[in-house]
Backbone as CSV, one residue per row, in Angstrom:
resi,resn,N_x,N_y,N_z,CA_x,CA_y,CA_z,C_x,C_y,C_z
1,MET,-134.792,-156.131,88.151,-134.748,-155.176,89.254,-134.274,-153.819,88.743
2,ALA,-134.967,-152.813,89.085,-134.588,-151.462,88.662,-133.224,-151.114,89.235
3,GLY,-132.388,-150.531,88.398,-131.082,-150.085,88.865,-129.975,-151.102,88.664
4,ASP,-130.317,-152.370,88.383,-129.285,-153.362,88.135,-128.633,-153.077,86.792
5,LYS,-127.325,-153.220,86.745,-126.576,-152.978,85.526,-126.680,-154.205,84.617
6,LEU,-126.876,-153.967,83.331,-126.887,-155.047,82.357,-125.438,-155.437,82.071
7,THR,-125.069,-156.654,82.441,-123.668,-157.078,82.365,-123.184,-157.354,80.950
8,HIS,-124.092,-157.485,79.990,-123.687,-157.747,78.619,-123.457,-156.464,77.818
9,LEU,-123.510,-155.312,78.489,-123.279,-154.045,77.807,-122.052,-153.356,78.389
10,THR,-121.242,-152.774,77.513,-120.093,-151.994,77.961,-120.585,-150.598,78.342
11,GLY,-119.694,-149.759,78.828,-120.048,-148.401,79.224,-120.664,-147.580,78.103
12,ASP,-120.268,-147.860,76.860,-120.829,-147.103,75.723,-122.079,-147.768,75.140
13,GLY,-122.530,-148.866,75.765,-123.765,-149.512,75.330,-123.604,-150.620,74.309
14,SER,-122.362,-150.937,73.936,-122.182,-152.020,72.962,-122.190,-153.380,73.672
15,ALA,-122.664,-154.383,72.954,-122.779,-155.727,73.519,-121.417,-156.409,73.556
16,HIS,-121.208,-157.221,74.601,-119.997,-158.029,74.711,-120.294,-159.258,75.555
17,MET,-119.425,-160.251,75.429,-119.558,-161.453,76.245,-118.939,-161.167,77.598
18,VAL,-119.675,-161.479,78.657,-119.216,-161.217,80.018,-117.986,-162.074,80.328
19,ASP,-116.982,-161.473,80.966,-115.787,-162.194,81.410,-116.106,-162.863,82.738
20,VAL,-116.094,-164.192,82.751,-116.421,-164.924,83.983,-115.169,-165.516,84.642
21,ALA,-113.993,-165.145,84.144,-112.747,-165.748,84.625,-112.562,-165.625,86.138
22,ASP,-112.959,-164.514,86.730,-112.741,-164.300,88.158,-113.916,-164.732,89.037
23,LYS,-114.963,-165.267,88.429,-116.114,-165.719,89.210,-115.801,-167.053,89.876
24,ASN,-116.462,-167.319,90.994,-116.284,-168.584,91.696,-117.064,-169.699,91.015
25,VAL,-116.473,-170.883,91.035,-117.177,-172.066,90.561,-118.165,-172.475,91.654
26,THR,-119.437,-172.549,91.296,-120.460,-173.026,92.234,-121.367,-173.994,91.490
27,ARG,-122.073,-174.785,92.254,-123.100,-175.667,91.670,-124.261,-174.772,91.257
28,ARG,-124.668,-174.882,90.014,-125.733,-174.043,89.473,-126.764,-174.941,88.816
29,GLU,-128.029,-174.585,89.032,-129.114,-175.350,88.439,-130.232,-174.405,88.052
30,ALA,-130.883,-174.706,86.946,-132.047,-173.927,86.519,-133.142,-174.887,86.080
31,VAL,-134.372,-174.497,86.388,-135.545,-175.262,85.984,-136.446,-174.325,85.191
32,ALA,-136.874,-174.777,84.021,-137.780,-174.002,83.176,-138.925,-174.909,82.742
33,SER,-140.027,-174.275,82.363,-141.168,-175.076,81.903,-141.880,-174.391,80.751
34,GLY,-142.688,-175.162,80.066,-143.510,-174.675,78.970,-144.600,-175.690,78.704
35,ARG,-145.456,-175.380,77.733,-146.559,-176.295,77.434,-146.940,-176.225,75.971
36,VAL,-147.499,-177.328,75.506,-148.085,-177.387,74.180,-149.548,-177.777,74.388
37,THR,-150.435,-176.852,74.060,-151.869,-177.081,74.202,-152.402,-177.649,72.898
38,MET,-153.268,-178.649,73.008,-153.774,-179.350,71.826,-155.143,-179.938,72.125
39,SER,-155.765,-180.506,71.110,-157.060,-181.154,71.304,-156.876,-182.470,72.062
40,ALA,-157.959,-182.947,72.642,-157.929,-184.224,73.350,-157.578,-185.371,72.404
41,ASP,-158.039,-185.295,71.164,-157.743,-186.356,70.186,-156.256,-186.402,69.854
42,THR,-155.648,-185.238,69.677,-154.216,-185.200,69.384,-153.418,-185.711,70.567
43,LEU,-153.786,-185.279,71.763,-153.095,-185.753,72.964,-153.207,-187.271,73.085
44,ALA,-154.390,-187.789,72.873,-154.590,-189.238,72.967,-153.722,-189.984,71.956
45,ALA,-153.649,-189.460,70.735,-152.822,-190.100,69.703,-151.349,-190.087,70.092
46,ILE,-150.875,-188.967,70.625,-149.474,-188.868,71.054,-149.205,-189.860,72.179
47,LEU,-150.064,-189.886,73.171,-149.874,-190.772,74.321,-149.947,-192.246,73.928
48,ALA,-150.738,-192.538,72.892,-150.860,-193.917,72.414,-149.737,-194.304,71.449
49,GLY,-148.921,-193.327,71.053,-147.844,-193.594,70.107,-148.317,-193.690,68.671
50,ASP,-149.444,-193.018,68.367,-150.047,-193.118,67.043,-149.736,-191.941,66.107
51,ALA,-148.737,-191.137,66.425,-148.366,-190.033,65.522,-147.572,-190.609,64.354
52,LYS,-147.821,-190.112,63.148,-147.194,-190.649,61.930,-145.669,-190.587,61.972
53,LYS,-145.130,-189.565,62.621,-143.672,-189.401,62.637,-142.984,-190.252,63.697
54,GLY,-143.761,-190.910,64.574,-143.151,-191.790,65.563,-143.344,-191.308,66.982
55,ASP,-142.363,-191.608,67.834,-142.414,-191.340,69.274,-142.234,-189.844,69.540
56,VAL,-143.346,-189.144,69.686,-143.316,-187.693,69.870,-142.582,-187.322,71.156
57,ILE,-142.943,-187.938,72.249,-142.379,-187.564,73.552,-140.896,-187.909,73.631
58,GLY,-140.523,-189.091,73.183,-139.107,-189.478,73.211,-138.247,-188.591,72.331
59,THR,-138.757,-188.273,71.153,-138.009,-187.406,70.244,-137.879,-185.999,70.809
60,ALA,-138.963,-185.480,71.404,-138.913,-184.142,72.001,-137.934,-184.095,73.175
61,ARG,-137.879,-185.164,73.954,-136.931,-185.217,75.077,-135.498,-185.124,74.565
62,ILE,-135.172,-185.891,73.534,-133.813,-185.856,72.970,-133.528,-184.485,72.363
63,ALA,-134.508,-183.902,71.673,-134.319,-182.572,71.089,-134.030,-181.533,72.166
64,GLY,-134.730,-181.611,73.297,-134.493,-180.684,74.402,-133.082,-180.817,74.954
65,ILE,-132.627,-182.038,75.100,-131.260,-182.278,75.595,-130.243,-181.702,74.616
66,MET,-130.426,-181.986,73.335,-129.502,-181.460,72.325,-129.506,-179.934,72.313
67,ALA,-130.684,-179.337,72.464,-130.793,-177.872,72.444,-130.048,-177.245,73.613
68,ALA,-130.188,-177.820,74.800,-129.472,-177.271,75.963,-127.973,-177.254,75.701
69,LYS,-127.456,-178.311,75.094,-126.025,-178.413,74.823,-125.559,-177.422,73.761
70,LYS,-126.474,-176.947,72.919,-126.107,-176.041,71.825,-126.564,-174.599,72.061
71,THR,-126.992,-174.283,73.259,-127.517,-172.947,73.533,-126.532,-171.853,73.131
72,HIS,-125.255,-172.044,73.418,-124.257,-171.016,73.085,-124.147,-170.782,71.575
73,GLU,-124.608,-171.731,70.761,-124.594,-171.547,69.311,-125.831,-170.793,68.826
74,LEU,-126.840,-170.683,69.687,-128.101,-170.058,69.309,-128.296,-168.671,69.911
75,ILE,-127.849,-168.478,71.130,-128.003,-167.209,71.848,-126.641,-166.509,71.802
76,PRO,-126.554,-165.357,71.158,-125.257,-164.764,70.817,-124.235,-164.607,71.939
77,LEU,-124.611,-164.231,73.146,-123.599,-163.919,74.151,-123.494,-164.979,75.261
78,CYS,-124.067,-166.146,75.021,-123.970,-167.240,76.002,-122.617,-167.929,75.901
79,HIS,-122.105,-168.344,77.046,-120.852,-169.085,77.095,-121.098,-170.561,76.766
80,PRO,-120.149,-171.197,76.088,-120.251,-172.663,75.941,-119.994,-173.296,77.307
81,LEU,-120.857,-174.230,77.706,-120.776,-174.787,79.059,-120.645,-176.305,79.026
82,MET,-119.962,-176.836,80.020,-119.876,-178.282,80.217,-120.990,-178.677,81.192
83,LEU,-122.152,-178.955,80.650,-123.318,-179.281,81.474,-123.143,-180.661,82.086
84,SER,-123.528,-180.793,83.352,-123.399,-182.086,84.015,-124.717,-182.831,84.082
85,LYS,-125.840,-182.115,83.900,-127.148,-182.774,83.952,-128.125,-181.996,83.080
86,ILE,-128.870,-182.750,82.285,-129.988,-182.189,81.532,-131.118,-183.209,81.663
87,ASN,-132.186,-182.800,82.293,-133.333,-183.695,82.455,-134.557,-183.019,81.837
88,ILE,-135.229,-183.735,80.961,-136.428,-183.215,80.313,-137.596,-184.111,80.707
89,ASP,-138.574,-183.540,81.400,-139.794,-184.265,81.757,-140.929,-183.762,80.880
90,ILE,-141.642,-184.678,80.279,-142.795,-184.342,79.444,-143.978,-185.149,79.967
91,ASP,-144.976,-184.439,80.445,-146.123,-185.077,81.080,-147.421,-184.506,80.537
92,GLN,-148.490,-185.256,80.710,-149.812,-184.762,80.358,-150.136,-183.574,81.248
93,GLY,-150.688,-182.528,80.663,-151.053,-181.338,81.421,-152.076,-181.665,82.494
94,THR,-151.975,-180.964,83.611,-152.928,-181.200,84.704,-154.068,-180.186,84.697
95,ASP,-153.817,-178.990,84.209,-154.862,-177.960,84.196,-155.157,-177.460,82.777
96,PHE,-154.725,-178.226,81.775,-154.969,-177.897,80.376,-154.863,-179.193,79.574
97,THR,-155.364,-179.193,78.359,-155.259,-180.360,77.490,-154.001,-180.212,76.651
98,GLY,-153.034,-181.067,76.906,-151.777,-181.004,76.175,-150.646,-181.590,76.979
99,LEU,-149.444,-181.190,76.621,-148.237,-181.699,77.258,-147.478,-180.577,77.952
100,SER,-147.020,-180.877,79.144,-146.205,-179.971,79.947,-144.753,-180.425,79.838
101,VAL,-143.861,-179.481,79.579,-142.435,-179.786,79.431,-141.670,-179.055,80.530
102,THR,-140.827,-179.789,81.252,-139.974,-179.198,82.280,-138.533,-179.624,82.026
103,ALA,-137.631,-178.655,82.020,-136.203,-178.940,81.840,-135.453,-178.535,83.095
104,THR,-134.583,-179.414,83.560,-133.684,-179.133,84.671,-132.264,-179.288,84.145
105,VAL,-131.486,-178.223,84.267,-130.119,-178.215,83.752,-129.187,-177.793,84.878
106,SER,-128.057,-178.487,85.021,-127.120,-178.115,86.079,-125.678,-178.345,85.651
107,LEU,-124.799,-177.719,86.426,-123.356,-177.851,86.263,-122.665,-177.292,87.495
108,SER,-121.370,-177.508,87.569,-120.512,-176.779,88.497,-119.704,-175.852,87.613
109,GLY,-119.928,-174.537,87.759,-119.272,-173.618,86.852,-119.328,-172.188,87.312
110,LYS,-118.952,-171.293,86.406,-118.820,-169.871,86.711,-119.963,-169.029,86.171
111,THR,-120.900,-169.652,85.483,-122.042,-168.914,84.953,-123.275,-169.805,84.989
112,GLY,-124.423,-169.176,85.023,-125.677,-169.895,85.203,-126.157,-170.635,83.967
113,VAL,-127.205,-171.424,84.159,-127.731,-172.281,83.097,-129.206,-171.986,82.788
114,GLU,-129.645,-170.762,83.117,-131.034,-170.400,82.843,-131.362,-170.471,81.356
115,MET,-130.484,-169.951,80.517,-130.749,-169.945,79.079,-130.761,-171.360,78.518
116,GLU,-129.940,-172.239,79.072,-129.919,-173.621,78.616,-131.238,-174.323,78.951
117,ALA,-131.771,-174.063,80.144,-133.054,-174.672,80.526,-134.190,-174.120,79.666
118,LEU,-134.200,-172.817,79.444,-135.245,-172.206,78.617,-135.157,-172.665,77.160
119,THR,-133.953,-172.804,76.648,-133.770,-173.277,75.278,-134.222,-174.728,75.155
120,ALA,-133.890,-175.547,76.144,-134.309,-176.951,76.125,-135.826,-177.067,76.071
121,VAL,-136.528,-176.299,76.906,-137.994,-176.327,76.915,-138.545,-175.856,75.577
122,SER,-138.015,-174.771,75.068,-138.511,-174.215,73.801,-138.388,-175.212,72.665
123,VAL,-137.236,-175.823,72.535,-137.014,-176.757,71.427,-137.805,-178.053,71.637
124,ALA,-137.947,-178.510,72.861,-138.783,-179.691,73.102,-140.229,-179.405,72.697
125,CYS,-140.740,-178.228,73.042,-142.103,-177.850,72.641,-142.226,-177.752,71.127
126,LEU,-141.250,-177.142,70.479,-141.266,-177.047,69.019,-141.245,-178.434,68.372
127,THR,-140.507,-179.345,68.971,-140.426,-180.702,68.435,-141.754,-181.429,68.584
128,ILE,-142.424,-181.233,69.712,-143.757,-181.813,69.876,-144.661,-181.310,68.757
129,TYR,-144.630,-180.013,68.523,-145.451,-179.442,67.451,-145.091,-180.085,66.108
130,ASP,-143.817,-180.124,65.797,-143.384,-180.669,64.510,-143.801,-182.127,64.346
131,MET,-143.637,-182.905,65.390,-143.945,-184.338,65.311,-145.446,-184.599,65.191
132,ALA,-146.274,-183.680,65.675,-147.726,-183.915,65.717,-148.521,-182.983,64.803
133,LYS,-147.860,-182.147,64.047,-148.600,-181.171,63.233,-149.474,-181.820,62.175
134,ALA,-149.178,-183.051,61.766,-150.052,-183.752,60.825,-151.398,-184.074,61.473
135,LEU,-151.405,-184.208,62.800,-152.643,-184.466,63.535,-153.426,-183.182,63.782
136,GLU,-152.687,-182.095,64.028,-153.353,-180.833,64.387,-152.393,-179.664,64.194
137,LYS,-152.823,-178.715,63.404,-152.001,-177.515,63.205,-152.369,-176.414,64.189
138,ASP,-153.482,-176.584,64.915,-153.950,-175.571,65.870,-153.246,-175.615,67.227
139,MET,-152.303,-176.523,67.427,-151.614,-176.597,68.716,-150.985,-175.243,69.040
140,GLU,-150.888,-174.948,70.314,-150.261,-173.701,70.758,-149.121,-173.997,71.723
141,ILE,-148.017,-173.324,71.496,-146.856,-173.403,72.383,-146.873,-172.160,73.254
142,GLY,-146.681,-172.326,74.549,-146.689,-171.146,75.405,-146.242,-171.416,76.816
143,ALA,-146.423,-170.378,77.629,-146.103,-170.410,79.064,-144.662,-170.830,79.331
144,ILE,-143.746,-170.476,78.432,-142.340,-170.815,78.644,-141.765,-169.824,79.643
145,LYS,-141.217,-170.375,80.732,-140.733,-169.500,81.802,-139.702,-170.205,82.666
146,LEU,-138.881,-169.392,83.308,-137.948,-169.889,84.303,-138.719,-170.134,85.592
147,ILE,-138.530,-171.293,86.193,-139.208,-171.657,87.440,-138.299,-171.368,88.637
148,SER,-137.023,-171.720,88.502,-136.083,-171.482,89.603,-134.657,-171.536,89.089
149,LYS,-133.759,-170.979,89.893,-132.325,-171.079,89.639,-131.598,-171.035,90.964
150,THR,-130.492,-171.757,91.019,-129.664,-171.755,92.222,-128.214,-171.551,91.820
151,GLY,-127.425,-171.089,92.789,-125.994,-170.934,92.588,-125.601,-169.546,92.139
152,GLY,-124.303,-169.331,92.162,-123.766,-168.051,91.721,-123.925,-166.955,92.748
153,LYS,-123.485,-165.770,92.367,-123.494,-164.607,93.245,-124.899,-164.214,93.681
154,SER,-125.871,-164.364,92.769,-127.239,-163.955,93.114,-127.990,-165.006,93.918
155,GLY,-127.414,-166.191,94.090,-128.019,-167.213,94.957,-129.230,-167.883,94.346
156,THR,-130.200,-168.152,95.208,-131.402,-168.890,94.816,-132.529,-167.921,94.453
157,TRP,-133.221,-168.255,93.378,-134.399,-167.513,92.967,-135.473,-168.523,92.610
158,THR,-136.686,-168.286,93.068,-137.820,-169.146,92.734,-138.987,-168.277,92.322
159,ARG,-139.624,-168.625,91.192,-140.783,-167.878,90.702,-141.846,-167.820,91.785
160,GLY,-142.358,-166.625,92.036,-143.439,-166.436,92.995,-143.018,-166.359,94.445
161,ALA,-141.730,-166.559,94.707,-141.289,-166.508,96.112,-140.985,-165.096,96.549
């Protein structure tokens, strides 16, 4: 939104970690999604469990969960958070050939979990690529986006609403 102040910048423009000490604890949740587009043969092999490296979907799900928990180690100004829920859904694409990844992350806390959901999706997609690259190097990772967020001072936001 035009005119909104960037909270990670001080008055002189230098970056800093936002002080959340005086913020209210609220239930916060974020949902993000992404996709890995691939050939029908690669998708079939993944769904059949025929990838050389093993269970692509199960491994990507665990990688997404681990990534959400480590977001503060990857994104410089993110707070370390005690996440209460991380759910990673990986399904066959409905309008494309490939896998759709959705991450839902929540907690009761003083700061949001949008970056944790986006990081979870990104790393799950990267893991799918890594696990299946022997089958196909042409896979594409994309459409990574925040779908919704709830809680905090800014309330509820939903893409397209």
